[in-house]
Each structure stands twice: as structure tokens, then as C-alpha cells.
N, C-alpha and C positions, 0 to 999 in steps of 0.2 A: 167812138160811142160817147154819149153824154149821160151824166149822172146828176141827180139832185144831191144836196148835201147829205141827206139821210142815206141814200144809196151808197155814196162814197164812204161814209162812216162805216157802214156795214161791210163794205167790200174790203177796206184796208185796216179797219180796227183802230181808228183814232177818234178823239172826242170832237164834238162840234166846236168847242172853244179852241182846240188846236188848229182846226181849219181857219177859223176866224182870225186867230193870232197870226198865222202864216200870211193871211191876206194883208193884215195891218203892216207886217214886215215886208210886204211886196214880194213874197216868195211865190204866191199864187195869185192868179188874176182870172177868176171864173167869169163867165159871161152872165150878165144879169138880164132877165127878161122883164121889161117895164110893165107888161100887163099883169104879172103876178109877183114880181120882185124876187123870183126864185133865182138862186145861184145855180148855174149848171157847170159841172166839172167834166173834163175829158180824161181819157186814159193817161195822157201825159201829165195831167195834174196829179193823178194818183201816184204815178212814178216819182214825181217831184217830191211828194210828201214822204214816200218811202226813202228817197235819197237823203232828204233833210234829216229824217230820223236816224239813218245810218251815220251821217256826218256828225250828228249830235252825240252819238255813242262814242265818237273819237274826241269828245270834249270840245268841239268847235261851237262857237256861239252862233246865234242866228244872224248876227251882223256879219261874222266871218263867212258864213254860208252864203248869205246874200251877195257879198262882194265876190266870192268865187264864182257864183252863178252869173253875175254881171260880167266878170272878166272872161268867162267862157263864152258868153253870148257875143261879146266884142270880137273875140278871136274867131268865132265861126263867121261873123259878118265880114271880117277882114279877109277870110279865106275865099269869099265869093267875089271880092273886088279885083 
């Protein structure tokens, strides 16, 4: 399912600035529609935000979280090779 920024904010309870900040940190990559410039988020994006918030509660920085996400992504890609 796809959500606008407002819908995702309501669904998971984070601020608009939090979502934008996670985008700048490359933790989220919503699809942008050129005709209206809306960001559209998926269920996976919502889970990513919740995972990031959980990892922050363990005192991990966004940089550390981004690195762990990148490392996990590489490991998953290698598993398919």
C-alpha cells in the first residue's frame, strides 16, 4: 500500500521533519510523483521508520543505523549470488 507523507505521519506517529531528516540521511527513499511532487511511502518505509526509532532508543546514531542498513542490504544481495 502507498501513503502520502500526511498519511504515514498519522499512521506511525512521527513528525514531518523526522521523515524529511531520514530522507536526507538516506534511510528512506519515497517515490516522488513529478505531476504533483508528492512523496509516496510504502508499508516497508513505515517499518523502516519504526526500526530506526527502536535503534535510536538503544543510543545508535543515524549514521550507525544507516551503515547497519547498508551492511544488511549487502549481505542480502550476496545471499542471492
